[in-house]
C-alpha positions in Angstrom: 29.7 -14.2 13.2 29.8 -11.3 10.9 29.6 -11.3 7.1 31.5 -9.4 4.4 31.5 -9.1 0.6 34.9 -9.4 -1.2 35.5 -8.0 -4.7 38.6 -7.4 -6.8 39.7 -3.9 -7.8 39.6 -4.7 -11.5 37.1 -5.5 -14.2 33.7 -4.1 -13.4 34.9 -3.1 -10.0 37.6 -0.7 -11.3 34.9 1.9 -11.5 34.5 3.8 -8.2 30.8 4.4 -9.0 30.2 0.7 -9.3 31.9 0.0 -6.0 29.8 2.7 -4.3 26.7 1.0 -5.7 27.9 -2.4 -4.4 28.6 -0.9 -1.0 25.2 0.7 -0.8 23.5 -2.5 -1.8 25.5 -4.5 0.8 24.6 -2.2 3.6 20.9 -2.3 2.7 21.0 -6.1 2.5 22.5 -6.4 6.0 26.1 -7.3 5.3 28.7 -6.1 7.7 31.7 -5.1 5.6 33.0 -4.7 2.1 36.6 -5.6 1.2 38.4 -4.9 -2.1 41.7 -6.3 -3.4 44.8 -4.2 -3.7 46.5 -5.1 -7.0 48.4 -3.2 -9.7 48.4 -5.8 -12.5 47.6 -9.1 -10.7 48.5 -11.8 -13.3 49.5 -9.3 -16.0 49.2 -11.8 -18.8 45.8 -13.1 -17.9 44.6 -9.6 -17.0 46.1 -7.8 -20.0 43.7 -5.1 -21.1 41.7 -5.2 -17.9 41.1 -1.9 -16.1 42.2 -1.6 -12.5 41.1 0.9 -9.8 43.0 2.3 -6.9 41.6 0.5 -3.8 41.7 3.6 -1.6 39.8 5.6 -4.2 37.3 2.8 -4.5 36.8 2.6 -0.8 36.4 6.3 -0.5 33.5 6.1 -2.9 32.1 3.2 -0.8 32.4 5.3 2.4 30.5 8.2 0.9 27.7 5.9 -0.1 27.3 4.2 3.3 27.0 4.9 7.0 27.5 1.6 8.8 29.4 -0.8 6.5 33.0 -1.6 7.6 35.5 -1.1 4.7 39.0 -2.3 3.9 41.4 -4.1 1.7 42.1 -7.8 1.6 45.0 -7.5 1.2 47.3 -4.5 0.9 51.0 -5.4 0.4 52.8 -3.0 2.7 56.1 -4.1 1.1 55.3 -2.4 -2.2 54.0 0.8 -0.5 55.6 3.7 1.2 54.4 3.4 4.8 54.0 7.1 5.3 51.8 7.5 2.3 49.8 4.4 3.2 49.4 5.7 6.7 47.8 8.9 5.4 45.5 7.0 3.0 44.2 4.7 5.8 43.8 7.5 8.3 42.0 9.7 5.8 39.6 7.0 5.0 39.1 6.2 8.7 38.2 9.9 9.3 35.9 10.1 6.3 34.1 6.9 7.3 33.8 7.7 11.0 36.1 4.9 12.1 35.0 2.1 9.8 38.3 1.0 8.3 39.8 -2.5 8.7 43.3 -2.8 7.4 44.0 -6.2 5.7 47.6 -6.9 4.8 50.0 -9.5 3.6 52.9 -10.1 1.2 50.6 -9.9 -1.8 51.2 -11.4 -5.2 51.9 -12.8 -7.7 55.3 -11.5 -6.7 57.0 -11.6 -10.1 54.1 -9.6 -11.6 53.3 -7.2 -8.8 56.8 -6.5 -7.6 59.2 -7.7 -10.3 57.4 -5.9 -13.1 58.4 -2.6 -11.5 61.9 -3.4 -10.5 61.0 -4.1 -6.9 62.7 -6.9 -4.8 61.1 -10.4 -5.3 62.8 -12.2 -2.5 60.0 -13.3 -0.1 62.3 -13.0 2.9 63.0 -9.3 2.0 59.3 -8.7 1.4 58.4 -10.2 4.8 61.0 -8.0 6.5 59.5 -4.9 4.8 56.0 -6.0 5.8 56.9 -6.5 9.5 58.9 -3.2 9.7 56.2 -1.3 7.7 53.4 -2.6 10.0 55.3 -1.3 13.0 55.7 2.1 11.4 52.0 2.2 10.4 51.1 1.5 14.0 53.3 4.4 15.2 52.1 6.8 12.5 48.4 6.2 13.3 49.1 7.1 16.9 49.7 10.8 16.0 52.9 10.7 18.1 56.4 11.7 16.8 58.2 8.9 14.9 61.9 8.5 14.6 63.1 5.2 13.1 66.3 3.8 11.7 65.5 0.2 10.5 66.7 -2.2 7.9 64.4 -0.9 5.2 63.0 2.4 6.4 64.3 5.5 8.0 62.2 8.3 9.6 63.5 11.4 11.2 61.2 13.1 13.7 57.9 13.0 11.8 54.4 13.4 13.3 51.5 12.5 11.0 48.2 14.2 11.9 45.4 13.6 12.3 45.8 10.3 14.0 43.4 7.5 13.0 39.9 7.8 14.4 40.0 4.3 15.8 42.1 3.9 18.9 44.7 2.7 19.2 44.5 2.0 15.5 42.3 0.5 12.8 42.1 -3.3 13.2 45.0 -5.0 11.4 44.2 -8.4 9.8 47.0 -10.4 8.3 46.7 -12.8 5.4 48.8 -15.8 4.5 48.6 -19.4 3.3 48.0 -22.2 5.8 49.7 -24.5 6.8 52.7 -22.0 6.6 53.4 -21.0 10.1 55.3 -17.7 9.7 52.3 -15.7 8.3 50.1 -17.1 11.0 52.6 -16.1 13.7 52.6 -12.6 12.2 48.8 -12.5 12.3 48.8 -13.5 15.9 50.6 -10.4 16.8 47.9 -8.2 15.4 44.1 -8.3 15.4 43.0 -11.0 13.0 44.0 -13.6 10.5 42.7 -14.0 6.9 44.0 -17.4 5.8 44.0 -18.9 2.4 44.5 -22.7 2.3 46.9 -24.6 0.1 44.1 -27.1 -0.7 41.3 -24.5 -0.8 42.3 -21.4 -2.8 40.3 -18.1 -3.1 36.6 -18.8 -3.2 36.8 -22.4 -2.1 35.3 -23.3 1.3 38.1 -24.7 3.5 38.0 -28.1 5.1 36.7 -28.1 8.7 39.8 -30.0 10.0 42.1 -27.5 8.4 40.2 -24.7 10.1 40.4 -26.4 13.5 44.2 -26.8 13.1 44.6 -23.2 12.1 42.5 -21.9 15.0 44.4 -24.0 17.5 47.7 -22.8 16.2 46.9 -19.1 16.1 45.4 -19.2 19.6 48.6 -20.9 20.9 50.6 -18.1 19.4 48.5 -15.2 20.8 50.1 -13.3 23.7 47.1 -10.9 24.2 43.7 -11.4 25.6 42.2 -8.8 23.3 39.5 -10.0 20.8 41.0 -11.7 17.7 39.2 -12.3 14.4 39.3 -15.5 12.4 38.2 -14.6 8.8 37.3 -17.4 6.5 35.8 -17.1 3.0 34.3 -18.8 0.0 31.2 -19.2 -2.1 27.9 -20.0 -0.3 24.4 -20.6 -1.7 21.8 -17.9 -1.9 19.5 -20.0 0.2 20.0 -19.1 3.9 19.5 -22.6 5.2 22.0 -24.1 2.8 24.5 -21.4 3.5 24.0 -22.1 7.2 24.9 -25.7 6.6 28.2 -24.6 5.1 29.2 -21.9 7.6 27.7 -23.2 10.9 30.5 -25.8 11.5 33.2 -23.3 10.7 31.7 -20.9 13.2 31.7 -23.6 15.8 35.4 -24.2 15.0 36.2 -20.6 15.8 35.6 -18.5 12.7 34.3 -15.0 13.6 33.8 -13.6 10.0 32.6 -15.1 6.8 33.9 -13.3 3.7 31.7 -14.0 0.6 33.9 -14.4 -2.4 33.7 -15.5 -6.1 36.0 -18.3 -7.3 39.3 -16.8 -8.4 39.4 -19.0 -11.5 35.7 -18.7 -12.2 34.0 -16.4 -14.8 32.2 -14.2 -12.3 35.2 -13.0 -10.3 35.2 -9.4 -11.6 31.6 -9.2 -12.9 29.0 -7.0 -11.2 25.8 -8.9 -11.9 26.5 -12.2 -10.1 28.1 -10.3 -7.2 25.2 -8.0 -6.8 22.7 -10.9 -7.1 24.5 -12.6 -4.1 24.6 -9.4 -2.1 20.9 -8.8 -2.6 20.1 -12.3 -1.4 21.5 -11.2 2.0 24.1 -12.7 4.3 23.8 -16.2 5.7 22.0 -16.5 9.0 23.2 -18.6 11.9 
C-alpha cells in the first residue's frame, strides 16, 4: 500500500509557496503522493471570502520543490474544462515533474455552485457525457498523435498536441464517485483506479470494511483488463503508527492499494496548514 496527503486548493493552501512547503515536507517524511482539490468556489456561501488557488499552479510549485513525490488532483471535473487546455496543463506538469502526475477526475461539485454559478449545464447526465467524452479526448491528446473528433459535446479538426505526456501510454487516470452508485464505478473500471467516497462515510471519514469489500468486488467484476488497478481509500488516521495500522490494515486486506490521508470536510482543520503539516511530519502509517 502507498500513502498520500490530500489538501484543498483554498484557505492556507491557496498559496503556491505553502503547497510547495507541504510537498517538500511530505517527501521528506516518506509519503508517496500529494493530491489537491480542483474547485473554483466550492460551497460559495460557506467559502465566501476564502482565497482559492489554481490547482495546476499549486502542483507546479510542488513539482519544483520535490523529486520523488507523485502529484495530482482529486478530482478535476473534466466537464467544466476545455479538454485541449486541460491536456496541455497535465502534459506540461508531467514533463516538468519527470512523469510523476496522477490524473484524478470525476463530475465534481457542488454542481449548482461550481457549474450553475457560471452558466454551465447542471444536468448530471450531461456532465457525465462530457466527462466520458472529455476523458477519451484527453487520452488521445496525450498520445501525441493527430486527433479528429466529432462528438456530442466536443469537436476537433486534425489537431496534434505536442509534446506527448512523459508517461506512456498516459498518466494514470483515477476516477472518483460515490459508492454504492454503480455508474461512476463502471467508469472507473475502464481506467486505472477508483477514488470512492461513500454515502455513509463522507470526505475524511474512514469507510466501513464491508462497504469496501462490496466496492472492490464490484469494480473487479467490471474490469476488462489485466493491467494493475488502484483502489484509493481515505480518511483521518492517528499519528501513532500502530493505531494507524489498526485502521488501515483491514482495508488493505480487503483490496485497498492507496491510503489518502485527509482532514474531515466539516472539521475546522480542513484548509489549515498547521494540523496538516503536523500529520505529515508524523509520517505515513506503516503496515
